[in-house]
C-alpha positions, -999 to 999 in steps of 0.1 A, spaced: -316 -447 -84 -301 -452 -118 -278 -427 -133 -285 -419 -170 -255 -428 -192 -246 -402 -217 -254 -412 -253 -244 -388 -280 -269 -377 -306 -254 -383 -341 -269 -370 -373 -258 -389 -405 -265 -375 -439 -264 -405 -463 -266 -404 -501 -295 -424 -515 -275 -445 -540 -246 -458 -519 -245 -449 -482 -282 -453 -475 -281 -486 -493 -251 -495 -472 -270 -487 -440 -299 -509 -454 -274 -537 -460 -261 -534 -425 -296 -537 -412 -304 -567 -434 -272 -584 -422 -281 -576 -386 -250 -556 -380 -253 -534 -349 -247 -497 -347 -262 -473 -321 -298 -463 -324 -287 -427 -315 -276 -423 -351 -303 -405 -369 -300 -410 -407 -312 -383 -431 -315 -396 -466 -303 -371 -493 -302 -376 -531 -265 -370 -533 -239 -360 -507 -233 -327 -527 -269 -317 -518 -259 -313 -481 -256 -276 -475 -230 -268 -448 -257 -248 -431 -275 -282 -425 -245 -293 -405 -244 -261 -385 -281 -263 -379 -278 -299 -366 -252 -288 -341 -274 -259 -331 -304 -282 -326 -284 -304 -302 -264 -329 -323 -232 -340 -307 -217 -352 -340 -225 -350 -377 -213 -375 -403 -217 -372 -440 -216 -404 -460 -215 -405 -498 -204 -426 -528 -167 -433 -533 -151 -406 -555 -155 -415 -591 -186 -437 -584 -211 -410 -578 -245 -416 -594 -245 -379 -604 -210 -382 -619 -191 -356 -598 -212 -348 -568 -189 -362 -542 -160 -340 -556 -181 -309 -548 -188 -324 -514 -151 -329 -507 -144 -293 -515 -173 -279 -496 -166 -299 -465 -129 -289 -464 -141 -253 -462 -167 -262 -435 -141 -279 -414 -119 -248 -414 -149 -227 -404 -158 -252 -376 -122 -250 -364 -125 -212 -363 -157 -215 -343 -139 -238 -318 -158 -270 -327 -136 -301 -323 -128 -315 -357 -136 -350 -344 -173 -340 -342 -177 -340 -380 -166 -366 -405 -169 -374 -442 -169 -411 -452 -173 -428 -485 -194 -460 -482 -208 -479 -511 -240 -499 -513 -221 -532 -509 -202 -520 -477 -228 -527 -450 -201 -539 -426 -180 -507 -432 -211 -486 -426 -218 -502 -392 -181 -501 -382 -179 -464 -392 -209 -455 -372 -197 -474 -341 -163 -458 -344 -178 -423 -348 -202 -427 -319 -173 -438 -296 -152 -408 -307 -180 -383 -301 -189 -400 -268 -153 -395 -256 -156 -357 -264 -188 -353 -244 -218 -332 -250 -218 -304 -276 -220 -271 -258 -203 -248 -283 -231 -242 -309 -260 -254 -288 -291 -232 -288 -309 -237 -255 -342 -228 -270 -341 -261 -290 -338 -282 -258 -368 -300 -244 
């Protein structure tokens, strides 16, 4: 009988113009990152409402990463500056709720950084796997 190895479920919000293109480049270059990373494509990182991240945790995500353009290189001029401010507030709220800060991350990945995208995802998955399953915000009604 084989014991199932724990694989964390990761939700990645990626901006269309840079990070999603970086993920595409990683795929084109055949760079590996875990298949348990579920990418959600958004027009800009500033369009990610903090409630989306809380809902991902509620629905069973073990980790959530938000990837956007480098500050100053946003397609929408200043979107990632709003993201940075909003996520700083979210991180303090998650700390208050008792969620480990290692379960969330914000990364700036450009379209030309496919290797960085793959390395970031691999590192994040390893970090979250070491923490174990998310039990704090889990809603048992969302489990299969």
